[in-house]
C-alpha positions in Angstrom: -11.2 -9.7 37.2 -13.7 -6.9 36.8 -12.4 -6.1 33.3 -12.5 -9.7 32.2 -16.1 -10.1 33.5 -17.0 -6.9 31.6 -15.5 -8.3 28.4 -17.3 -11.7 28.8 -20.6 -9.9 29.3 -20.1 -7.7 26.2 -19.0 -10.0 23.5 -19.6 -8.2 20.1 -22.8 -9.1 18.3 -22.5 -10.4 14.7 -25.6 -9.2 12.9 -26.6 -10.2 9.4 -23.7 -12.7 9.0 -23.6 -14.3 5.5 -21.9 -17.8 5.6 -18.5 -18.2 4.1 -16.9 -21.2 2.4 -14.3 -21.2 5.2 -15.7 -23.2 8.1 -13.8 -23.4 11.3 -13.1 -27.0 12.4 -13.9 -28.4 15.9 -10.3 -28.5 16.9 -9.0 -27.3 20.2 -6.5 -24.7 18.9 -7.0 -22.5 15.8 -5.0 -19.6 14.4 -7.3 -17.9 11.9 -5.3 -15.3 9.9 -5.8 -13.1 6.9 -5.5 -9.6 5.5 -7.3 -6.6 7.0 -11.0 -6.5 6.2 -11.5 -10.1 4.9 -14.0 -10.9 7.7 -12.0 -12.9 10.3 -13.8 -11.5 13.4 -17.2 -12.0 11.8 -16.5 -15.6 11.0 -15.4 -16.4 14.5 -18.3 -14.5 16.2 -20.7 -16.6 14.1 -18.7 -19.7 15.0 -19.0 -19.2 18.8 -22.8 -19.0 18.7 -22.9 -22.8 19.0 -21.2 -22.6 22.4 -22.7 -21.9 25.8 -22.2 -18.1 26.4 -20.9 -18.4 29.9 -18.1 -20.8 28.7 -16.8 -18.4 26.1 -14.5 -15.4 26.6 -13.8 -13.1 23.6 -10.9 -10.6 24.1 -10.2 -7.9 21.5 -6.5 -7.2 22.0 -7.1 -3.8 20.4 -9.6 -2.8 23.1 -8.4 0.4 24.7 -9.4 -0.9 28.1 -6.3 -3.2 27.8 -3.9 -0.3 27.3 -3.0 0.0 31.0 -4.6 -3.2 32.2 -2.5 -6.3 31.2 -4.2 -9.6 31.4 -2.3 -10.9 34.5 -5.4 -12.5 36.0 -6.5 -14.2 32.8 -5.6 -17.7 33.8 -7.2 -17.3 37.2 -10.4 -16.0 35.6 -10.5 -19.0 33.2 -10.1 -21.5 36.0 -12.6 -19.8 38.3 -15.3 -19.2 35.7 -15.2 -22.5 33.7 -14.1 -20.8 30.5 -13.9 -23.5 27.8 -13.2 -21.4 24.7 -11.0 -18.3 24.6 -10.8 -16.0 21.6 -7.9 -13.5 21.3 -8.7 -11.2 18.4 -6.3 -8.8 16.8 -3.4 -10.8 18.1 0.0 -9.3 17.3 2.5 -10.3 20.0 3.8 -13.8 19.8 5.7 -13.2 23.1 2.5 -13.3 25.1 2.2 -16.4 27.3 -0.9 -18.2 26.2 -3.2 -19.4 29.0 -4.2 -23.0 29.5 -7.7 -23.5 28.3 -9.7 -26.3 26.5 -10.1 -24.3 23.3 -8.3 -21.3 22.0 -8.8 -19.3 18.8 -6.2 -16.7 17.9 -7.2 -14.2 15.2 -4.2 -12.5 13.5 -3.1 -10.8 10.3 -0.2 -13.1 9.7 0.2 -16.8 10.7 1.5 -17.0 14.2 3.3 -20.3 13.6 2.4 -21.7 17.1 3.0 -25.4 17.6 -0.1 -27.6 17.8 -2.4 -24.9 16.3 -4.5 -25.5 13.2 -3.5 -22.6 11.0 -6.3 -21.4 8.6 -6.1 -18.5 6.2 -9.3 -16.5 5.3 -9.2 -14.9 1.9 -11.3 -12.0 0.5 -14.6 -13.1 -1.0 -14.5 -15.1 -4.1 -17.1 -14.5 -6.7 -19.5 -17.2 -5.5 -19.4 -15.8 -2.0 -19.9 -12.3 -3.3 -23.1 -13.5 -5.0 -24.5 -14.5 -1.6 -24.0 -10.9 -0.5 -25.6 -9.7 -3.8 -28.8 -11.7 -3.8 -30.8 -8.6 -4.7 -28.8 -8.0 -7.9 -29.4 -9.8 -11.1 -26.6 -12.0 -12.5 -25.8 -9.7 -15.4 -25.1 -6.8 -13.1 -23.4 -8.7 -10.3 -20.0 -9.0 -12.0 -19.8 -5.3 -12.7 -20.6 -4.6 -9.1 -17.9 -7.2 -8.1 -15.2 -5.3 -10.0 -16.4 -2.0 -8.6 -16.9 -2.8 -5.0 -14.1 -5.4 -4.6 -14.0 -8.5 -2.5 -14.1 -7.2 1.1 -17.3 -8.1 3.0 -17.7 -4.5 4.3 -17.9 -3.2 0.7 -20.0 -6.0 -0.7 -22.7 -5.1 1.9 -22.5 -1.4 1.1 -24.9 -0.2 -1.6 -24.4 3.5 -1.0 -21.5 5.8 0.0 -19.0 3.1 -0.9 -16.2 5.7 -1.2 -16.8 7.0 2.3 -16.9 3.5 3.8 -13.7 2.5 2.0 -12.0 5.7 3.1 -12.9 5.0 6.7 -11.7 1.4 6.4 -8.3 2.4 5.0 -7.7 5.2 7.5 -8.7 3.0 10.5 -6.7 -0.1 9.5 -3.5 1.4 8.1 -1.1 4.0 9.5 0.0 6.9 7.3 3.4 5.3 6.4 1.6 2.1 5.3 -0.9 4.1 3.2 1.9 5.9 1.4 3.6 2.6 0.6 0.3 1.1 -0.5 -0.2 4.1 -2.8 3.2 3.4 -4.5 2.1 -0.3 -4.8 -1.2 0.7 -6.3 0.5 2.9 -8.9 2.3 -0.3 -10.1 -0.5 -2.7 -9.6 -0.3 -5.6 -12.2 3.2 -4.6 -13.3 6.4 -6.7 -13.2 8.9 -5.2 -10.8 11.3 -6.0 -8.0 11.3 -5.0 -4.3 14.3 -2.8 -5.0 12.4 -1.0 -7.7 9.6 -0.4 -5.3 12.1 1.1 -2.8 13.4 3.4 -5.6 9.9 4.6 -6.4 9.0 5.1 -2.7 12.1 7.1 -1.7 11.4 9.6 -4.4 8.0 10.4 -2.8 8.6 10.2 1.0 11.2 9.6 3.6 11.7 5.9 4.1 14.3 3.5 5.2 15.2 0.4 3.1 14.9 -1.9 6.1 11.4 -0.6 6.9 10.2 -1.0 3.3 11.6 -4.5 3.0 10.2 -5.7 6.3 6.8 -4.1 5.6 6.6 -5.6 2.1 7.4 -9.0 3.7 4.7 -8.4 6.4 2.2 -7.4 3.6 2.9 -10.6 1.8 2.6 -12.8 4.9 -0.8 -11.0 5.6 -2.0 -11.5 2.1 -2.3 -7.8 1.2 0.0 -8.1 -1.8 1.1 -11.0 -3.9 4.2 -11.3 -6.2 3.8 -13.8 -9.0 6.8 -15.4 -10.6 7.2 -15.1 -14.4 7.8 -18.4 -16.3 9.4 -16.5 -19.2 12.1 -14.4 -17.4 14.0 -13.9 -14.2 13.9 -10.7 -12.2 10.8 -8.8 -11.5 7.6 -10.4 -10.4 4.0 -9.4 -11.1 2.5 -7.3 -8.3 -1.2 -8.0 -7.4 -3.0 -6.1 -4.6 -5.5 -8.3 -2.7 -8.6 -6.2 -3.6 -9.4 -4.2 -6.7 -11.5 -1.6 -4.8 -8.6 -0.9 -2.4 -6.1 -0.6 -5.4 -8.4 1.8 -7.2 -9.2 3.9 -4.1 -5.4 4.5 -3.7 -4.9 5.8 -7.3 -7.2 6.7 -10.1 -4.9 5.3 -12.7 -6.6 2.0 -13.0 -8.2 0.8 -16.2 -10.9 -1.8 -16.4 -8.4 -4.2 -17.9 -6.1 -3.9 -14.8 -9.1 -4.6 -12.6 -10.1 -7.6 -14.7 -6.6 -9.0 -14.8 -6.0 -8.7 -11.1 -9.4 -10.2 -10.3 -8.4 -13.3 -12.4 -5.1 -13.5 -10.5 -6.8 -13.3 -7.2 -9.3 -15.9 -8.2 -6.4 -18.3 -8.9 -4.8 -17.5 -5.6 -8.1 -18.1 -3.7 -8.4 -21.5 -5.5 -4.9 -22.4 -4.3 -3.7 -22.9 -7.8 0.0 -23.1 -8.5 0.6 -20.6 -11.4 3.1 -18.2 -12.9 2.8 -15.4 -15.4 3.8 -15.8 -19.0 5.1 -12.2 -19.5 2.2 -10.0 -20.5 0.4 -13.0 -22.2 -1.5 -14.4 -19.2 -1.1 -16.9 -16.4 0.2 -20.5 -16.7 -1.0 -23.1 -14.2 1.0 -26.3 -13.3 -1.0 -28.3 -15.8 0.2 -26.0 -18.6 -3.1 -24.2 -19.1 -2.6 -20.6 -20.2 -5.3 -18.3 -18.8 -5.7 -15.1 -20.8 -7.8 -12.1 -19.6 -9.6 -10.8 -22.6 -12.9 -9.2 -21.4 -14.3 -8.1 -24.7 -12.2 -9.7 -27.5 -14.1 -11.5 -30.2 -13.3 -15.0 -31.4 -11.8 -13.6 -34.6 -9.6 -11.2 -32.6 -8.3 -13.9 -30.2 -7.7 -16.3 -33.1 -5.6 -13.8 -35.0 -3.6 -12.9 -31.8 -3.0 -16.5 -31.0 -1.6 -17.2 -34.5 1.0 -14.5 -33.8 1.8 -15.8 -30.3 1.6 -19.5 -31.2 5.4 -20.1 -31.2 5.5 -18.6 -27.6 2.8 -21.0 -26.5 4.6 -24.0 -27.9 8.0 -22.9 -26.5 6.5 -23.0 -23.0 4.6 -26.3 -23.4 1.1 -24.8 -23.3 -1.5 -27.6 -23.8 -4.7 -25.6 -23.4 -5.7 -22.0 -23.5 -8.6 -20.6 -21.5 -9.8 -17.1 -22.4 -11.7 -15.3 -19.7 -14.2 -12.9 -21.0 -17.1 -10.8 -19.6 -19.8 -12.5 -21.6 -18.3 -14.2 -24.8 -18.1 -17.9 -25.1 -16.5 -19.9 -28.0 -14.0 -22.7 -28.8 -11.4 -23.4 -31.5 -8.1 -25.2 -31.9 -4.8 -24.4 -33.5 -2.8 -27.5 -34.2 -2.7 -29.5 -31.0 -3.7 -26.6 -28.6 -7.3 -26.2 -27.7 -8.8 -22.7 -27.0 -11.9 -22.1 -24.9 -13.5 -18.8 -24.0 -15.6 -18.6 -20.9 -17.3 -15.7 -19.1 -15.7 -14.9 -15.8 -18.7 -15.8 -13.7 -18.8 -19.3 -15.2 -15.0 -19.9 -15.1 -14.6 -18.7 -11.5 -17.2 -21.0 -10.1 -16.8 -24.1 -12.3 -13.0 -24.1 -12.2 -12.7 -24.4 -8.4 -10.8 -27.3 -6.8 
């Protein structure tokens, strides 16, 4: 009881919270999940401000005070102290018997798949959310900073010593074996490959079992750390996208601006809940047969010439419209019955939301 009383009286303080698009509903049972560093705890700590403090109990399941003090008296404490809302952060063990309480928020990396819970995924910042963090930077510089700092809130708030902050984040959130695997994934960021190929690359670098790698990749996918995108033009390997450009670049220096730009577009589509596939190396095809091409600096003349050469590919796959995503260029043209429109990323990413 003493420990639970201590935890209730020492709920973490959420300072300088910047609102997110994800708003927690007023439902009784919520499972908020998402990848490491996307801001799940901060969102919940802001959410519980509306409740009477004495009726809320926040438990960080990673708290070292719980190492040798299992929560055997939790139900009794809830009953005796009138707890109406319980938060269980960093929840990993689905075998734990959940207490009976009016409201329960479980924060986890992967969906817990618990019956009667409203399951909500929190994604990294989209560009519009990032701009709220960047209110001191003019629009023309914000996109450059977005690519450099990535889409994790902790990095968006960091104006100095970003490398040090990211290093601390990575070392505190991932164990060494996970970091080694992430390094392999970062080396092949935006490439088309299979899980078996990843295993082959990994075992050349460090001791690893196939079972561990396959289960860890599955866990990374469920968490949203990595995404594998199907290719509409061929079977086999899928395009690998790591959830944050800054994380990918931190792990390996072999990242070009084009790789960052490409993966940022893919992640934007994922955050918008779009159904899409890749069209080889040519771009991304949405379910309404729009082809989205990353072309940060190409001129209208260059894109027109390239499109003439690839036009038969576009027709073969039923493309109806082509959107070219640029850094700053904007133009339109048509080739036969396919329309082409170039938009700057900052305009496309905001106006094209569902």
